[in-house]
N, C-alpha and C positions, 0 to 999 in steps of 0.2 A: 504493500500500500504506500502511495506517495503521500507524505504528510504535507498539509497546507494550512497555514494559519492566516488569519485576516484581522484587520482593524477596519472599522466602518464609521469614519467621522461624519458628523452632520455639519454642513457649511453654514453655520449660524453666527459666525463672528470669529474672534481670534482663537488660536489653538491653545488649549488648556494644558497645564502641567500634567494633569492626571491622564489626558489622552496620550501625551508623550511617554509617560511611564508605561501605559498599557501597550502602546506600539512597540516600546523597547522590549517588553517581555515576550510579545509575539515574535519579534525579530530574533531574539536570543534563542527561543525554543525552536524556531524553524531552522536557523543556521547551525544549530548544534550538530545536526546530522545532514547538512546541505539539503534541506528541504525548501519549500516555497513559502514566501511571505507576500501576502496580497493586501492591497488597499482598495476598498470600495467606498464611493461617496454616497451617503444616504441622504438625499435631498427631497424626500417625499413630503416633508412638512414645508410647503411653499410659503406659508405665512411667516416663517422665521428665516427663510433663505436670505443670505447675504452674498452678493455677487462675487466680491473679492475673496471670499473665504476659501474657495477651492485653490486659488493661486497661493494663498497663505499656507494651506496644508501641504501643497507640493514643495513650497520653499522650505518649510520646516524639515521635511525629509531630506532635502538636498543639503541643508545647513548642518544637520546632525549626523549625517552619514548613515542613517538607518534606512538604507535604500531598498524599496520593495522590488520584488521580481515581476509582479503584475500590478499595474495601477494606472489611473487616468492621467498619466504624464503627457504633455504635448510632445515629448521627445521619444515616445514609445509607440510602436505599432500595437493597436488594441486587440489584435488577433481576431477571434470570433465573438468576443463579448464587449459590450459597452460596460464600463466600470462605474457608471453614474446611474443611479436608480431612475431618475426622471426620463432616461432614454430606454427604459425597459418596461414601460407601462403595459404594452401588449402581452408581454410574458406573464405578468401578474394576473391580468384579466383572464387569460386562458385557464390558469390553475384555479382561480377563485370561482369562475363559471362552472368548472368541473365539480367543485364542492357543493355549489347550489344544486346542480342536477342530481347529485348523489344524496342530497338531503342532509349534508353535514353543515351547510350554511344556509342563510336565508336573507331575503330582502327586508330591511327595516325602514318604515316610512315615518317614524315618529319625529315630530318637529323638536327643535331645540327648546321651545317653550314648554312642550309636554314633558320632556325629560327633566327640565328644571323643576317643574311642578311635582313630579313623582319623587324626586330627591328631597324636596322640601317636606313632603308628607312623610317620607321615611325617616327623616331627621326628627320631625316632631314626635313620631311614634318610637323613636330611639331604636330604629331598625338599621341594619347595614344598608348603606346607600349604593344601589346598583340597579342596572336595567331590569325592568319588571317583566321582560319577555312578551310584551304586548303583541308583537308581530311574529312571534316564533311559529305559530301554527296557521298562519295564512296559507291557504293552498297555493302551490307553486304557480299554477296557471293563472290564478287571480293576481298574484304578485307580478307576474310577467306583463299582464295587461296594464297594470298601473305604471309599470316601468315604460311600456310603449306609449302611454299617455303623458310621458314626461313628468311624472310625479317624482319629487326629490326623494332619494333613498341612500342608505348605506348598506353594506353587507356585513352580517354578523355570523360568527362561528357558533354553532350549537355546543354548549358546554354540558357534559354529562352531569346529572343531578348529584349523585352521592358516590364518590369514588376517591380512593386514596391513590395519589401518584407518588412514586418513589423515584428520586433522582440522585444520581451519583456524580458528584462534582470533584474535579481534580484537586481542589483546595479545601472545600468545605466538607468533603466526603459525602455522607448520606443525608439527603434533605427530603422531607415529606410535605405534601400539600393535600388539601381537601378541595375537591372541585366545587363543593357547596358554597365556598367562600368567593367564587369567581363569577363575574357576570359574563353574559354572552359577548364575546370580544368583537370589536369592529375590525374587519379585515380590509374593507374598501370604503374610503370616505366619499362624501357626496360630490367632491370635485374630481373624482375619477382616479385619485392617487391612493395607493395602498397605505395603510398604517404601517408602523414598524413591524407589528406581528404579521401583517399580511404580505410582507415582502422578504423579511430576513430569512425565513425558513426556505423559501423558494430560491433565493439567491445563493445561500450556502450550499444547497443541494446541487444546483446547476453548475456552480463554480467549483464543486468538489472540495469544499472546505472540510477539514477533518478536526480542527481544534480552534476553539474560540476563547480568547482571553478578554475579560471585561470587568468593570467595577462590580462589586458585590451589590450595589444598589439595583442592578438588573436581575438579581436572584428572584424577586417576587414575580417577574414576568415569565419565569420558566414554565409554569404549568400551561400557560396559554400557548407557548411554543411547542411544548410536548404534545398537546392536543391537536394543534394545527398540523404538526408533522405526522401524527398518527392518522388524521383524516386524509392526508395526502399520500399516505403510504410511503413516507420519506423517513429515512434513518437520520437521526440528529447527529451533529458533530459532538465531540467531547467538549465540555465546558470547564473553564477555570475562572471562578469569580474571585478577583483579586481584592485584598483588603483595601478599604477606603483609606484616604490620607487626611490627617488632621493638622491644623496649625499647632504650634507649640503650646497655645492656650487651650488645646483640645476642642477648638471649634472646627467645624467641617471645612475642608478646603474648598472655597467657592469664591466667586468674584465679589460677593457681598461682604466677605470677611477678610479679604487680602488680595494681593497681586498674584494671579494665577495664569497670566498670559505668557506663553513661552517667548514671544517676541520681546516682551519687556525685560526678560532676563538676558536676552541677547543684546538688547540696547544698553543694559548696564554692563554688558560684556563679561558675563561669566563665560569662561572658556567652555566650549562645547564638550570637551573631554571631561571637564569637572562636573558639568551639569548631568551628563549621561551617567557618569560614575556614581554621583550622589543619588539620582533617581532609582538606579538599580538596587540600591540598598534600602529603599522604602518598601518594606514588605518581603524582602528576600535576604537570606543570610548564606554566604558562600562557605560557612563553617571553617573559617580561617581568620587569623588576626590581621591578615593583609587587608589594606584599605584602598589601595590605588590599582585600578584595573583599566587597561585599554579596552576598546570595544571587542577586539579579537579575544582578549583574555576573558571578558565576560561571557562571550559565546562558549568558550571552552569550559568554563566553570558552571554555567547555568544548569539548574535542575529544578523542575517544577515541584519536586518533593520538598524543596527547601523554602518554598513560599509560605509565609506565615498566614495564619487565620486571623490574627489580631490586627487592629488598625495600626497604620504606620504614622509617624509624626514628621512633618516637614519643618525642619529647624533652619531658618535662614542663617543663623550664626554658624551652624555646622557646615552649611554650603559655603559660606564665606571662608571658613577655615580651609576647606578642601580646595577651593578655587585659588586661594593664596599659595597653598602648597604646590598646585599645578603650575602656577606662574613661576615659583622658585625653581621648579624642576625643569622648566622648558629652556632649551638652548637659546641664548640671547638673540641670535639672528632670527630664529624662528619666531620668538616672542615679538621681535620688532616688526616682522611681517604681519603678525596678527594685530598688533597695535595700529599699524598703518591702515589695515583693512577696516578696523573699528572706526578710526577717526574719519576716514573717507565716507563711511556710510552714516554714522550717527553724529559726528561733530565736524561736518563739512566746512563750516565757516572758520573754525579754529585751524583745521588742516590747511585750508587754502590761504588764509590770511597770516598765519603765524608759523605753523609747523614746517611747511615746505620752504620757508624763507631761511631756514637754518640748514646746515649741512647734515648729511646722514650721520657723520661721525659725532657731531654735537648731540643730536637727538638720541643716538644710540648710547652715548655716554650717560645721558640723563636717565634713560630707561635702565641701564645696567646698575646705576646707583640706587634706583628706586625699586629694583626687582625684589628685594627682601622685605619691602614694606607695602607693596602694592597688593590690595585685596582683589580688586576688579578694575577693568579699564576705565570705567566712568569716574574713577578717583584720580586719573592721571592729570587732568588739567588743574584740578584743585591742589594737587600735591606739587606741581611743578611750575606754577604761574611765575614765580620769581626768576626762573631761568629764561623766560621769554619776554618779560617786561619789568621795568623798575617800579618799586613800590613807593607809596607815600611814606616819607621818613618818620620813624617813631624813635626818637632819641632815648625814650625811657627804657626801651628794650636793651640798651647798652649797659644799664645798671643792673648789677647782681651782687647783693650784699653777701650771699653765701660764698661767692668766689672772691670776695674782698675788692670788688669793683664798685666803689661807693659814690663816685662823682664823675662827671663827664670829662673833666680834664685828664683823669686817669685813663679813661677809655680812649681819649684822643691820643695820648702818649703811646698806648698799646698799638693803635692803628698806624701811627707814624713808624713804629718799629717794623710792623708788617710791610708797610709801603717801602721802606728802605731795603728790606730783603728782596721784595719783588723787583724793584728797580735794578738791583744788582744781579738778578737771575737772568742768565743768558739762554740756558737750555732747561726747559721744564721737565723735571723727572722727580717722581714722588719721593723716593728715598733721600735724594739730595735736598729736596725742598724741606722735608721733615728735619734733617740734620741742621740745615741753615737756621730754621726757626728755633730749634732747641738750643743751639749754641748762642744765638743772639738773645733769647729770653734769659738764659742763664747768666750771660754777661751783664744783663740789666737787673740782676737780682730779683727776678719775678718768677712766678709760677706759670707753668705752661698755659693753664686755663685763663690766666689773667690777660693773655694776648689772644689766644685762639678763640675765646668766647666773643669778644668784640669783633674779631675778623669774620666769624661765622654770621653774626647778626648784620654786619655791614654788607655782606654779600647777598644775604637772603631776605633780610628784614622779616624773619620768622623766628618765633621763640624756639621752635623745634624744626630742625632741618638737618641735612647731612653735615658731617664735620667740616671744619675749615679747609683741611687739605683736599678733601674730596671735591668741595666746591671750587677751589682754585684749579684743580685738574680739569674740571668741566669748563669753567669760564676762560681758562688760560690767563696769561699774564696781563695783557692789555685791558681786558674787560674787568679783571679783578682790581687792577690799579685804578681804573676810572671810577668804579663803585666806591672803593675805599676813600679816594680823594673827595668825592662828593660828600661823604659823611663827615670827614674832617672839616671841610668848608662850612658845613651847617653847624657843627659844634662851635 
């Protein structure tokens, strides 16, 4: 048997983190044994359809490297199947018509107003709110005549009255349902589009899907799909209902409670490798102390048996930590390439007006100095502004009583010592620079920090920044001299 997994996103807006996590698990399971990973677009809910969403979904796969083998990409031959549900309406109608003819489904002509009234009455009587089967026993020939007379209708599946359904899930194990708790499910809406239940079973069957990974919130829909598949004489795929994901405060991961758009995490420029690595650990444990996995390594280690039943927690601080580690581990030239790509796409004004006006060597030196402190790329501009423009002078930053720098004239004298050293420096080399400063400071009976602290502040105008020597090595002699002179003049 050829194993095929699928994800089926709805194009209703931005791509969510939980969809990316689900797609990742589908991908890992399929690729573990060189099987097929498919993507199908489920756009039958036309009221929620957002036109740019399909492009966003395709872009997400391309950006993350979780590339499907079959999907509605503009770059791929669609073979014999359209992978977008709205292009498959004739297929659904054929199967649903078959259910009607066999007596497993029926036309329902109830208006929205009637359904609302029925639910209100059930609520008042404290009964379960569900369809009262008003149209269930209309003779088929009578129903067809009403359809021919253009009477508005939906198609419903006939649910057995009293039956226990037993379902075996790859994560949740044995799950039981009672059909008495389920209303006659709508398979075809009045607009001619199938519902989720009216399409998903047919699609998975025809596309030869063998395994479905999805959020555990879909578990209550299983009895409807079991019964639909049974009515169509279709064998269901294996299902794995993945644990939901919560924020650190234990609230459900949703757009109402926090930032869940994948695109926003790319805009903040979490490295794709870090984001994928982190999402893989939400609900899955590789049974090792190792924390950093490439996508290929995740494929090698993934086992559905290691997926948890309990809910997972999305901790942004943990993601920040992992992203910072990835930045530190990335070779500097590769990191620079990623930074340039980020600035071009998300900080185009800064890139065009500031960044490219400096040499690659200068920008690379800044990034190298920042590599151990950078958490994500959207911190870059805020952490490096003083390398690209001069600040408004704050002379109070020069004073530091703990370092015995208690008045401005003292700081001015320290800066003059540094200026003399730089004016005498012909070739800038780090060890020679350090030796020159240490000897000069010692000859003036000062402590190292009493000179290097004012120099660092004069170059960066930040209370916290790289050390003085590192700043000089980035600015080089002329720019360092110019900045120190400006501070001395203001004092």
